[in-house]
N, CA, C and O atoms as a MOPAC input file, in Angstrom:
PM7 MOZYME 1SCF
protein

 N    -35.36900 1    46.12800 1   253.70900 1
 C    -35.54800 1    46.05800 1   252.06900 1
 C    -35.80900 1    47.64000 1   251.64700 1
 O    -36.73100 1    48.35100 1   252.04600 1
 N    -34.84200 1    47.96200 1   250.81600 1
 C    -34.81800 1    49.59800 1   250.53100 1
 C    -35.81900 1    49.72000 1   249.43900 1
 O    -36.25500 1    48.77700 1   248.77900 1
 N    -36.15600 1    51.03200 1   249.30500 1
 C    -37.28700 1    51.22900 1   248.32300 1
 C    -36.61800 1    51.34500 1   246.69400 1
 O    -37.35600 1    51.45700 1   245.71500 1
 N    -35.17800 1    51.29900 1   246.59600 1
 C    -34.52500 1    51.23000 1   245.77800 1
 C    -34.16200 1    49.71600 1   245.27200 1
 O    -33.64000 1    49.54000 1   244.17100 1
 N    -34.42500 1    48.81200 1   246.01200 1
 C    -34.04100 1    47.26600 1   245.80900 1
 C    -34.38100 1    47.15200 1   244.43300 1
 O    -33.42500 1    46.83000 1   243.72700 1
 N    -35.40800 1    47.31200 1   243.87500 1
 C    -35.61400 1    46.84600 1   242.14800 1
 C    -34.74200 1    47.51600 1   241.11400 1
 O    -34.52900 1    47.02500 1   240.00600 1
 N    -34.19400 1    48.79500 1   241.58200 1
 C    -33.35800 1    49.29800 1   240.75300 1
 C    -31.73300 1    48.80800 1   241.02900 1
 O    -30.97700 1    48.79800 1   240.05900 1
 N    -31.31000 1    48.47400 1   242.14300 1
 C    -30.09500 1    48.15500 1   242.70600 1
 C    -30.13400 1    46.55000 1   241.91300 1
 O    -29.04400 1    46.25700 1   241.42200 1
 N    -30.91900 1    45.79900 1   241.78400 1
 C    -31.12400 1    44.54600 1   241.05400 1
 C    -31.05900 1    44.50900 1   239.70300 1
 O    -30.45900 1    43.58100 1   239.16200 1
 N    -31.64900 1    45.48400 1   238.97700 1
 C    -31.49000 1    45.93400 1   237.94200 1
 C    -30.17600 1    46.13500 1   237.30500 1
 O    -29.75900 1    45.65600 1   236.25000 1
 N    -29.53900 1    47.01600 1   238.22600 1
 C    -27.93800 1    47.53900 1   237.79000 1
 C    -27.16900 1    46.22700 1   237.83700 1
 O    -26.50500 1    45.86700 1   236.86500 1
 N    -27.24100 1    45.59700 1   238.81700 1
 C    -26.17400 1    44.23200 1   239.18600 1
 C    -26.85600 1    43.58800 1   237.93500 1
 O    -25.94900 1    43.13200 1   237.23900 1
 N    -27.89700 1    43.39300 1   237.43900 1
 C    -28.07800 1    42.48200 1   236.23000 1
 C    -27.75900 1    42.74800 1   235.00900 1
 O    -27.56600 1    41.91400 1   234.12400 1
 N    -27.68400 1    44.05800 1   234.90300 1
 C    -27.03500 1    44.74900 1   233.89900 1
 C    -25.70700 1    44.15400 1   233.43200 1
 O    -25.48800 1    43.67800 1   232.31800 1
 N    -24.81200 1    44.25900 1   234.50800 1
 C    -23.50000 1    43.50200 1   234.05300 1
 C    -22.45900 1    44.28400 1   233.37400 1
 O    -21.29300 1    43.90500 1   233.26500 1
 N    -23.01300 1    45.59800 1   232.83800 1
 C    -21.71900 1    46.37300 1   232.16300 1
 C    -20.83900 1    47.01800 1   233.07500 1
 O    -21.17100 1    47.38300 1   234.20200 1
 N    -19.63600 1    47.16100 1   232.53700 1
 C    -18.94000 1    48.04100 1   233.51600 1
 C    -19.16900 1    49.52900 1   233.82000 1
 O    -18.78500 1    50.09100 1   234.84600 1
 N    -19.82700 1    50.08900 1   232.82800 1
 C    -20.39500 1    51.40400 1   233.26700 1
 C    -21.51200 1    51.70300 1   232.33200 1
 O    -21.50900 1    51.28300 1   231.17500 1
 N    -22.52600 1    52.47300 1   232.86500 1
 C    -23.68100 1    52.99100 1   231.90500 1
 C    -24.50600 1    53.77000 1   232.70700 1
 O    -24.41200 1    53.99100 1   233.91400 1
 N    -25.46800 1    54.22800 1   231.76100 1
 C    -26.15000 1    55.58800 1   232.16600 1
 C    -27.50000 1    55.27900 1   231.94500 1
 O    -27.88700 1    54.76300 1   230.89600 1
 N    -28.39400 1    55.63200 1   233.08600 1
 C    -29.76600 1    55.88200 1   233.22500 1
 C    -30.49400 1    57.16800 1   233.52900 1
 O    -30.09600 1    57.96800 1   234.37600 1
 N    -31.63300 1    57.33700 1   232.76400 1
 C    -32.05800 1    58.71100 1   232.91200 1
 C    -33.07400 1    58.59500 1   234.23200 1
 O    -33.38500 1    57.46500 1   234.60700 1
 N    -33.54300 1    59.65400 1   234.87100 1
 C    -34.14800 1    59.86500 1   235.84300 1
 C    -35.53000 1    59.11900 1   235.74600 1
 O    -36.02100 1    58.43700 1   236.64600 1
 N    -36.14700 1    59.39000 1   234.34900 1
 C    -37.09500 1    58.77100 1   234.11800 1
 C    -37.24900 1    57.07600 1   233.92900 1
 O    -38.18900 1    56.38000 1   234.31400 1
 N    -36.17700 1    56.70200 1   233.30500 1
 C    -35.87800 1    55.07700 1   233.13700 1
 C    -35.64200 1    54.74500 1   234.71900 1
 O    -36.01800 1    53.60400 1   234.98400 1
 N    -35.19400 1    55.34800 1   235.66300 1
 C    -35.03600 1    54.90100 1   236.95400 1
 C    -36.46500 1    54.80800 1   237.64000 1
 O    -36.87800 1    53.85100 1   238.29600 1
 N    -37.19000 1    56.07500 1   237.34100 1
 C    -38.63200 1    55.80900 1   237.99100 1
 C    -39.40200 1    54.29300 1   237.41800 1
 O    -39.96300 1    53.45200 1   238.12100 1
 N    -39.25200 1    54.28200 1   236.22200 1
 C    -39.92200 1    53.14400 1   235.53600 1
 C    -39.46200 1    51.87900 1   236.11600 1
 O    -40.29700 1    51.00200 1   236.33400 1
 N    -38.12900 1    51.67300 1   236.41100 1
 C    -37.50600 1    50.55800 1   237.03600 1
 C    -37.72600 1    50.47500 1   238.54400 1
 O    -37.93600 1    49.35100 1   238.99900 1
 N    -37.70300 1    51.56700 1   239.42400 1
 C    -37.79700 1    51.30100 1   240.83300 1
 C    -39.35400 1    51.62300 1   241.15000 1
 O    -39.81600 1    51.28200 1   242.24000 1
 N    -40.13900 1    52.26600 1   240.21100 1
 C    -41.46200 1    52.17400 1   240.50200 1
 C    -41.90300 1    53.51800 1   241.49900 1
 O    -43.04200 1    53.73900 1   241.91300 1
 N    -40.52400 1    54.44900 1   241.79400 1
 C    -41.03900 1    55.52900 1   242.24000 1
 C    -39.77400 1    56.53400 1   241.55700 1
 O    -38.73400 1    56.14400 1   241.02800 1
 N    -40.19000 1    57.78500 1   241.74100 1
 C    -39.42200 1    59.06300 1   241.08300 1
 C    -38.02600 1    59.13500 1   242.15400 1
 O    -38.10600 1    58.88600 1   243.35700 1
 N    -36.86200 1    59.49400 1   241.50500 1
 C    -35.56800 1    59.71600 1   242.23400 1
 C    -35.99500 1    61.19500 1   242.98000 1
 O    -36.73900 1    62.06800 1   242.53400 1
 N    -35.32500 1    61.16300 1   244.15400 1
 C    -35.47300 1    62.23100 1   245.02700 1
 C    -34.17100 1    62.49000 1   245.55600 1
 O    -33.12700 1    62.02100 1   245.10100 1
 N    -34.30700 1    63.46000 1   246.79600 1
 C    -33.05100 1    63.59400 1   247.58900 1
 C    -32.34600 1    62.37900 1   248.51400 1
 O    -31.20800 1    62.28600 1   248.97500 1
 N    -33.51200 1    61.49000 1   248.58700 1
 C    -33.03800 1    60.58700 1   249.44900 1
 C    -32.20500 1    59.51500 1   248.70700 1
 O    -31.58600 1    58.63800 1   249.30900 1
 N    -32.23300 1    59.65900 1   247.19000 1
 C    -31.30600 1    58.79000 1   246.34200 1
 C    -29.82200 1    59.12000 1   247.03900 1
 O    -28.98100 1    58.23900 1   247.22000 1
 N    -29.66200 1    60.26200 1   247.33600 1
 C    -28.04600 1    60.26600 1   247.80700 1
 C    -27.59700 1    59.52600 1   249.13000 1
 O    -26.42900 1    59.26100 1   249.41800 1
 N    -28.84100 1    59.20200 1   249.97300 1
 C    -28.45600 1    58.51000 1   251.13000 1
 C    -28.36300 1    56.96700 1   250.74800 1
 O    -27.46400 1    56.22400 1   251.14100 1
 N    -29.57000 1    56.53900 1   249.80900 1
 C    -29.59900 1    55.14000 1   249.42900 1
 C    -28.63400 1    54.53600 1   248.71900 1
 O    -28.32100 1    53.34600 1   248.73600 1
 N    -28.05700 1    55.65200 1   247.92800 1
 C    -26.93200 1    54.95500 1   247.09600 1
 C    -25.66600 1    54.09900 1   247.61300 1
 O    -25.09100 1    53.21300 1   246.98100 1
 N    -25.42000 1    54.47900 1   248.66300 1
 C    -24.37300 1    53.60200 1   249.30200 1
 C    -24.89000 1    52.21800 1   249.29100 1
 O    -24.09700 1    51.27800 1   249.33400 1
 N    -26.16800 1    52.02800 1   249.23700 1
 C    -26.35400 1    50.36100 1   249.26700 1
 C    -26.15500 1    49.87900 1   247.99200 1
 O    -26.29700 1    48.66700 1   247.83400 1
 N    -25.87900 1    50.51400 1   247.12000 1
 C    -25.59800 1    49.82200 1   245.90800 1
 C    -24.13600 1    49.08200 1   245.82100 1
 O    -23.99600 1    48.20900 1   244.96400 1
 N    -22.96600 1    49.43500 1   246.75100 1
 C    -22.12300 1    48.81600 1   246.81100 1
 C    -22.25700 1    47.10200 1   247.17200 1
 O    -21.51200 1    46.18000 1   246.84100 1
 N    -23.39800 1    47.10000 1   247.90500 1
 C    -23.71800 1    45.50000 1   248.20400 1
 C    -23.72100 1    44.65700 1   246.87700 1
 O    -23.48300 1    43.45400 1   246.77500 1
 N    -24.08000 1    45.65200 1   245.77000 1
 C    -24.33900 1    44.84700 1   244.52500 1
 C    -23.44200 1    44.92200 1   243.46100 1
 O    -23.72900 1    44.75100 1   242.27600 1
 N    -22.05800 1    45.25300 1   244.04700 1
 C    -21.17900 1    45.48400 1   243.12900 1
 C    -20.81300 1    46.56900 1   242.07700 1
 O    -19.96300 1    46.53900 1   241.18600 1
 N    -21.60500 1    47.43600 1   242.39800 1
 C    -21.63900 1    48.90600 1   241.66800 1
 C    -21.60600 1    50.10500 1   242.66400 1
 O    -21.87100 1    50.08000 1   243.86600 1
 N    -21.22600 1    51.14900 1   241.90000 1
 C    -21.38000 1    52.35200 1   242.95600 1
 C    -22.01200 1    53.59800 1   241.85200 1
 O    -21.97100 1    53.44300 1   240.63200 1
 N    -22.39500 1    54.41600 1   242.28900 1
 C    -23.21000 1    55.42400 1   241.47800 1
 C    -22.00200 1    56.53500 1   240.99000 1
 O    -21.33600 1    56.99300 1   241.91900 1
 N    -21.71500 1    56.93400 1   239.82000 1
 C    -20.87500 1    57.47000 1   239.46100 1
 C    -21.22900 1    59.02400 1   239.43000 1
 O    -21.33700 1    59.71000 1   240.44600 1
 N    -21.38600 1    59.46000 1   238.19800 1
 C    -22.04600 1    61.03000 1   238.32000 1
 C    -23.82600 1    61.23600 1   238.22700 1
 O    -24.62500 1    60.58400 1   237.55600 1
 N    -24.01500 1    62.09900 1   238.92900 1
 C    -25.25700 1    62.31500 1   238.79700 1
 C    -25.35200 1    63.83400 1   238.03700 1
 O    -24.70700 1    64.84400 1   238.32100 1
 N    -26.34500 1    63.65800 1   237.00500 1
 C    -26.34300 1    65.00100 1   236.19900 1
 C    -27.86200 1    65.35700 1   236.43400 1
 O    -28.83500 1    64.71600 1   236.03900 1
 N    -27.84300 1    66.60900 1   237.22100 1
 C    -29.21700 1    67.23900 1   237.23900 1
 C    -29.51500 1    68.08000 1   235.97600 1
 O    -30.70700 1    68.34700 1   235.82200 1
 N    -28.73600 1    68.50300 1   235.13400 1
 C    -28.80300 1    69.01200 1   233.79500 1
 C    -29.60500 1    68.36300 1   232.92500 1
 O    -30.69500 1    68.68700 1   232.45200 1
 N    -28.66700 1    67.03100 1   232.71100 1
 C    -29.11000 1    65.90000 1   231.98500 1
 C    -30.23200 1    64.97500 1   232.56000 1
 O    -30.87000 1    64.11200 1   231.95500 1
 N    -30.32400 1    65.35300 1   233.86400 1
 C    -31.25200 1    64.29800 1   234.50900 1
 C    -30.95500 1    62.68200 1   234.11400 1
 O    -31.78200 1    61.86100 1   233.71900 1
 N    -29.61600 1    62.50300 1   234.32800 1
 C    -28.98500 1    60.91700 1   234.11700 1
 C    -28.12800 1    60.63700 1   235.35800 1
 O    -27.55200 1    61.57700 1   235.90600 1
 N    -28.01100 1    59.30100 1   235.85600 1
 C    -27.07300 1    58.85200 1   236.66500 1
 C    -26.38900 1    57.91400 1   236.20500 1
 O    -26.94500 1    56.98600 1   235.61800 1
 N    -25.00000 1    57.95700 1   236.37900 1
 C    -23.97800 1    57.05400 1   235.46800 1
 C    -23.64900 1    55.76000 1   236.97300 1
 O    -23.38100 1    55.96900 1   238.15600 1
 N    -23.78400 1    54.82600 1   236.40300 1
 C    -23.41500 1    53.52900 1   237.61500 1
 C    -22.05800 1    53.03500 1   236.98000 1
 O    -21.90900 1    52.99600 1   235.75900 1
 N    -21.12300 1    52.67700 1   237.83100 1
 C    -19.88400 1    52.07700 1   237.22300 1
 C    -19.76100 1    50.82700 1   238.36000 1
 O    -20.08200 1    50.94500 1   239.54300 1
 N    -19.28100 1    49.73700 1   237.79600 1
 C    -19.08000 1    48.39300 1   238.55600 1
 C    -17.43500 1    48.70600 1   239.25100 1
 O    -16.40600 1    49.16000 1   238.75100 1
 N    -17.76900 1    48.24300 1   240.55700 1
 C    -16.66200 1    48.18600 1   241.29300 1
 C    -15.69400 1    47.15500 1   241.02200 1
 O    -16.17100 1    46.02000 1   241.01900 1
 N    -14.42600 1    47.25000 1   240.78800 1
 C    -13.36500 1    46.64700 1   240.44200 1
 C    -12.92900 1    46.12300 1   241.88700 1
 O    -12.54000 1    46.77800 1   242.85400 1
 N    -13.10900 1    44.74800 1   241.74400 1
 C    -12.54100 1    44.23600 1   242.90100 1
 C    -11.04500 1    43.33900 1   242.52200 1
 O    -10.94800 1    42.38500 1   241.75100 1
 N    -10.04700 1    43.93800 1   243.26600 1
 C     -8.80600 1    43.35700 1   242.85200 1
 C     -8.02600 1    42.77500 1   243.79400 1
 O     -6.95200 1    42.26500 1   243.47700 1

């Protein structure tokens, strides 16, 4: 089980085609602060039907996008 599983489950349950979360919101959902390991763990998100779009260090946000299965 990944330390980001609560976040992945939240993203999956959101159901939106694309949405943005702040680093603070991610910390509140996951129970841990976002760190460099997020870049490694983000590939797990594809198992939940989503991918990480843009990560903005300036705005401190992450965009999540639903994977279109065709």
